[in-house]
C-alpha positions as CSV (number, residue, x, y, z in Angstrom):
1,M,-14.5,-10.2,-21.2
2,S,-11.3,-8.4,-20.5
3,T,-8.7,-9.3,-17.9
4,I,-6.8,-6.8,-15.9
5,D,-3.1,-7.4,-15.4
6,P,-2.7,-7.1,-11.6
7,F,0.8,-5.7,-12.0
8,E,-0.7,-2.8,-13.9
9,T,-3.1,-1.9,-11.2
10,D,-1.9,0.3,-8.4
11,S,-4.7,-0.3,-6.0
12,I,-4.4,-4.1,-5.4
13,V,-1.9,-6.6,-4.3
14,V,-2.4,-10.1,-5.4
15,G,-2.5,-12.6,-2.6
16,T,-2.8,-12.4,1.1
17,F,0.3,-11.7,3.1
18,K,0.5,-13.6,6.4
19,R,4.0,-12.8,7.5
20,W,6.7,-10.3,7.2
21,S,9.4,-11.2,4.7
22,A,12.9,-9.6,4.6
23,S,11.9,-7.5,1.6
24,A,8.7,-6.3,3.2
25,V,10.6,-5.3,6.4
26,E,13.1,-3.5,4.3
27,C,10.4,-1.6,2.5
28,Y,8.7,-0.8,5.8
29,S,12.0,0.5,7.3
30,R,12.6,2.6,4.3
31,K,9.0,4.1,4.6
32,A,8.5,2.8,1.0
33,N,11.3,5.1,-0.3
34,C,12.6,3.3,-3.4
35,D,15.8,5.3,-3.8
36,G,18.6,2.9,-3.3
37,C,16.4,-0.2,-3.0
38,Y,17.6,-3.4,-4.7
39,Y,14.2,-3.8,-6.4
40,Q,14.3,-0.3,-8.0
41,N,16.8,-1.6,-10.5
42,F,14.9,-4.9,-10.9
43,F,11.7,-3.2,-11.8
44,S,13.3,-0.5,-14.0
45,S,13.2,-2.8,-17.0
46,R,9.6,-4.0,-16.3
47,P,6.4,-2.4,-17.7
48,Y,5.1,-2.3,-14.1
49,G,6.6,-1.0,-10.8
50,C,7.2,-2.6,-7.4
51,K,4.1,-3.1,-5.3
52,M,5.8,-3.9,-2.1
53,N,4.4,-0.7,-0.5
54,L,0.9,-2.1,-1.0
55,A,2.0,-5.4,0.6
56,V,3.4,-3.5,3.6
57,E,0.1,-1.6,4.0
58,Q,-1.8,-4.9,3.9
59,L,0.6,-6.5,6.5
60,L,0.3,-3.5,8.8
61,E,-3.5,-3.7,8.7
62,S,-3.7,-7.5,9.1
63,I,-0.9,-8.4,11.6
64,G,0.6,-5.1,12.7
65,E,4.2,-3.9,12.7
66,P,7.2,-6.3,12.3
67,S,9.0,-7.2,15.4
68,A,12.0,-5.1,16.5
69,S,14.3,-8.1,15.9
70,M,13.1,-8.4,12.3
71,V,13.6,-4.7,11.8
72,S,17.1,-4.7,13.2
73,K,18.0,-7.8,11.1
74,F,16.5,-6.7,7.7
75,S,16.8,-2.9,7.7
């Protein structure tokens, strides 16, 4: 029986996201463009990349877009 490391799978996000976080709003505002994002450097030394874009997709499908006040605060 083999286990799949969820961080090595591009098609899933572990967990269910129920609210917009500051990081998710920033990713949403950047349209998932990682150039210049804080997390780009963070993940550069990891064997896996950032999956925030998948979390943003899940949030959009489950609860819709973040509020305008969150976008102005965290973008």
